Structure formats: structure tokens, C-alpha cells
N, C-alpha and C positions, 0 to 999 in steps of 0.2 A: 520505414517502417519503426517509429519507436515506443520502445516497449513501457508501461506504466504501472503500479498498483494502484486496486480498484481505491474509491473513494473520491474526494474533494474538498470542495469548500464547504467550510462551517456557518451558517448562514449567521445574523446578527441572534444573538440569547439562547444561543444553539451550544448546547454542549461539545467538544470535539467528540464523544463517546458516541454521541447522539447521534450527530451528523455521520458518521462512521456506517453505525447500525441502519440509517437512511439511505446511505449511497451503495452500503450493497446489497440493502431490497431491490433499489430500483435498476442497479447494473449486472449485480445476478440471480437477483430472485429468492435469497435467503435470507434466513432471518439469524443473524449473530448475534452472540453477546461476547460483550469485550469482556476479555481475561485478563487487561491490565497492560499499561504501558511500553512498549517495549525499548525505543530511544526516541529522540525528537532531535531534529535539525534543521537548518537554515540553509538556505542555497539563495545567492542573487544573480538574475537572472539579466545581462545587460541593459535590455530592453524595459526594466520593469523599473517602476522607482524605489521599489522594499523589496525588502528579499523574501523570500517567501518559505513560513515556517511551515516543518514537515513534521508530523507526529507520527510515528509505527506502532500497531497495538499490536497485541494478541488477541486472538478472534478462536472464538468455536463458532463452525457455520450452520451446526447441527445437523437433524438426519436429510434433510434435501440438498440433492444435487446440485453445486452452482448453474449456472445456468447464463450464455451468453446474452445480453439484453441494451447493450448498450456498447459496444465494441467493435471493431473489425477483426481479432481473432481475440483468442483467451488460453491461456495454456496454462499445466498444473508440473511445477517444476521442483525437483528438490533443490534446497539454497545450494549444494554447491553446482550447481550448473548457471544458477541465474547471472554470472558473469560470462558468460556465452550470448546471450540478448542483449540488444542494444537499445537499453535503457534511457529514458529523461537524465539528464543532467542531474536535475537537483536529487534525482532517488538512488545514484551511482555510489554513493557514500553508504545506503544501507542497503544496497546490494553486497558490497564488498564486507560489510560487516556480519554481515548472512552469512556469507561463505565460509568467511574465516570463522565463526563461531562453529559451524558445520566440521570443520575438519580440527579442528582443538582437540588432541587428548582429553580426557575427564580426568 
């Protein structure tokens, strides 16, 4: 099983932030607010003609706890623990960034 972050494709005429809010409601049943972009990256899967652009945002999930509405399994993990999960190739750069950022001295 491969792990991935919640989210999904941006529909035509939809802003990335709006797509994430929609996807989080569909996948986790939360009404999130976007608190800013964290980073963006792209990844070229060999079987795809174009690279996949990934935009990672900071979000506030609100008071309602996330529920699993779309996945085989969900987990809430500290950033330093993320490298122990087998993430999709496109997410691995972000996983490394998050884990490194948490372990850097302030």
C-alpha cells in the first residue's frame, strides 16, 4: 500500500485552494481553510506524458475531527515520522522537506 496526502485534481476554472477545500470535505469530511502555500514541486511519472504539479498548503481543519471517507486507511503522524511510510513517488520530496524542517534547530 502506498501512502499519499489528501487532495486531488483541480477542476477547470477552480483555484488550487478551492480544490483542496473541496477535496478535504469529500475525503475527510472537514471544512478546512487554507492558511497559505507551503511549497510546490513537480514529478514526472514515466507512464504520463506531462509532469504532475503538486502544491502543498498549510490548512486549518477546524473543530471537526477528520473521518475516513475515501481511503483504505488514514493516519495522523508527526512530520519526523513520515519518512517511515511508503509514499507515492511524487510526494517523497515533500515528505523529506517536512521531516527535515521539523528536525532543524530553531
